[in-house]
C-alpha positions in Angstrom: -80.5 48.0 -209.1 -77.0 48.7 -210.3 -74.6 45.8 -210.3 -71.2 46.7 -208.9 -68.0 44.8 -209.5 -64.4 44.9 -208.3 -61.8 46.9 -210.1 -58.6 44.9 -210.9 -55.3 46.5 -211.6 -52.6 44.3 -213.2 -48.9 45.4 -213.8 -45.9 43.8 -215.4 -42.6 45.5 -216.5 -44.1 48.9 -216.0 -47.2 48.2 -218.2 -50.5 48.7 -216.3 -54.0 47.7 -217.2 -57.3 48.4 -215.4 -60.4 46.2 -215.6 -63.8 46.9 -214.2 -64.5 43.2 -213.5 -62.7 40.0 -212.9 -64.1 38.6 -216.1 -62.4 41.4 -218.1 -59.1 40.6 -216.4 -59.5 36.9 -217.1 -60.3 37.5 -220.7 -57.2 39.7 -221.1 -55.0 37.1 -219.5 -56.7 34.2 -221.3 -57.3 32.3 -218.2 -60.5 30.6 -216.8 -63.0 32.8 -215.0 -62.3 33.2 -211.3 -58.5 32.5 -211.9 -57.6 36.2 -211.3 -59.4 36.3 -207.9 -57.9 33.0 -206.8 -54.4 34.1 -207.9 -54.9 37.4 -206.0 -55.8 35.5 -202.8 -52.7 33.1 -203.2 -49.8 35.4 -204.1 -51.1 38.3 -206.1 -49.6 37.1 -209.5 -51.0 35.5 -212.6 -48.9 34.7 -215.6 -46.2 37.1 -214.3 -48.7 40.0 -213.9 -49.0 41.5 -210.4 -52.7 41.7 -209.4 -54.3 44.2 -207.1 -58.0 44.8 -206.2 -58.7 48.5 -206.1 -62.2 50.0 -205.4 -65.6 49.2 -206.8 -66.7 50.1 -210.4 -69.8 52.0 -211.5 -68.9 53.5 -209.2 -70.3 53.3 -205.7 -67.3 55.1 -204.3 -68.7 58.3 -202.8 -67.5 57.4 -199.3 -64.0 56.4 -200.4 -60.8 58.4 -199.6 -60.1 58.9 -203.3 -63.5 60.3 -204.0 -63.1 62.7 -201.1 -59.8 63.8 -202.6 -61.6 64.5 -205.9 -64.3 66.4 -204.1 -61.8 68.5 -202.1 -59.8 69.4 -205.2 -63.0 70.8 -206.9 -64.1 72.6 -203.7 -60.8 74.4 -203.2 -60.9 75.6 -206.8 -64.6 76.3 -207.3 -66.2 77.1 -204.0 -65.5 80.7 -202.8 -66.8 79.6 -199.3 -64.1 77.0 -199.0 -61.5 78.0 -196.3 -58.6 77.5 -198.7 -60.3 79.0 -201.8 -58.0 82.1 -201.7 -55.0 79.9 -202.2 -56.5 77.9 -205.1 -59.5 79.2 -207.0 -58.7 82.7 -205.8 -55.3 82.4 -207.5 -56.8 81.2 -210.8 -56.0 77.5 -210.2 -58.6 75.2 -211.9 -59.4 71.5 -212.4 -58.9 70.3 -215.9 -62.0 69.3 -218.0 -61.0 65.6 -218.0 -61.4 65.5 -214.2 -64.8 67.1 -214.1 -66.1 63.5 -213.7 -64.8 61.2 -211.0 -64.2 58.0 -212.9 -61.5 59.5 -215.3 -59.8 61.0 -212.2 -59.9 57.6 -210.4 -58.5 55.7 -213.4 -55.6 58.2 -213.7 -55.0 58.0 -209.9 -54.6 54.3 -209.9 -52.3 54.2 -212.9 -50.3 57.0 -211.4 -49.6 55.0 -208.2 -52.3 56.1 -205.8 -52.0 54.6 -202.3 -53.8 55.4 -199.1 -50.7 57.0 -197.5 -50.3 59.5 -200.4 -51.8 62.9 -201.2 -52.3 64.6 -204.5 -49.6 67.1 -205.3 -49.2 69.7 -208.1 -45.7 69.6 -209.5 -45.9 73.3 -210.5 -47.6 74.9 -207.5 -48.9 77.7 -209.7 -50.3 75.2 -212.2 -53.7 73.6 -212.5 -54.9 70.2 -211.4 -54.3 68.0 -214.5 -52.7 64.6 -215.3 -49.6 66.5 -216.6 -49.1 68.5 -213.4 -50.1 66.1 -210.7 -48.5 63.3 -208.8 -49.1 61.3 -205.6 -46.7 62.3 -202.8 -46.1 61.7 -199.2 -47.1 64.5 -196.8 -43.4 65.4 -196.4 -42.8 65.6 -200.1 -45.9 67.8 -200.5 -44.8 70.1 -197.7 -41.4 70.5 -199.4 -43.2 71.6 -202.6 -45.2 74.4 -200.9 -44.9 78.0 -202.3 -44.1 79.2 -198.8 -41.0 77.0 -198.5 -37.6 78.8 -198.2 -35.3 77.4 -200.9 -31.6 77.6 -200.3 -29.2 77.2 -203.2 -25.7 75.9 -202.5 -23.2 75.3 -205.4 -26.1 75.3 -207.9 -28.3 72.8 -205.9 -31.5 74.0 -204.3 -33.4 72.4 -201.5 -35.8 73.4 -198.8 -34.6 73.9 -195.2 -36.2 70.6 -194.3 -34.4 68.8 -197.0 -31.0 70.4 -196.1 -31.7 69.5 -192.5 -32.1 65.8 -193.3 -29.0 65.7 -195.6 -26.7 67.6 -193.3 -28.0 66.3 -189.9 -28.6 69.8 -188.6 -31.9 70.6 -187.0 -34.4 72.8 -189.0 -34.7 75.2 -186.0 -30.9 75.6 -185.9 -30.8 76.5 -189.6 -33.7 78.9 -189.3 -32.1 80.6 -186.3 -28.9 81.0 -188.1 -30.6 82.6 -191.1 -32.7 84.8 -188.9 -29.5 86.0 -187.1 -28.1 87.2 -190.4 -25.8 84.3 -191.3 -25.3 83.9 -195.1 -26.8 80.7 -196.5 -23.4 79.0 -197.2 -22.2 79.6 -193.6 -25.6 78.5 -192.2 -25.4 75.2 -194.0 -21.7 74.4 -193.7 -20.9 75.4 -190.2 -20.9 72.3 -188.0 -23.0 72.2 -184.9 -20.9 72.5 -181.8 -21.2 69.4 -179.6 -22.3 70.1 -176.1 -19.9 69.1 -173.3 -22.6 66.8 -171.8 -22.9 65.0 -175.1 -19.1 64.6 -175.3 -19.0 63.3 -171.7 -21.6 60.7 -172.5 -19.5 59.4 -175.4 -16.3 58.9 -173.4 -15.2 55.5 -172.5 -14.8 54.7 -168.8 -11.9 52.3 -168.1 
């Protein structure tokens, strides 16, 4: 029977260490055994180090979300029957040798800031899956990094339609309609949206 232990992640001043058991973490911090777990339960700090419990070691993690992300990454790049293979493996995108095994990928993921609300994102959308080219991002950030996104450059600054929409307070559909109607990009971005009369009426003070 394989004995499994809790993985501990400790961080202070940007320095991160991973330990495959509480004993290893206690030895590093030079505290009595069980101190790390009790500190985690109280406030999450021990000797100024922030303590987090993440996953199970060796590795008993095949049902975890992170393991499924690792599997999906390989399937997209290596399985011709995968529904998205054409956009990944079919374009020559591969998974680096270092991540052929799950544990090295898991350790990188935790150090790189993995959280359950984030997805793996390739910084260069034409590059491979590797520590140098991957990060953890929100769904919105990942959507903004898609190859299919329309980038608009204004005064040397490029953003997607979604990003310009947020910054300017103009709906994405309005920007898309303007561009589809033949507006040049500067005009599409800088022309204020006309306020409807009903909106103006609602904002009037009634004495």
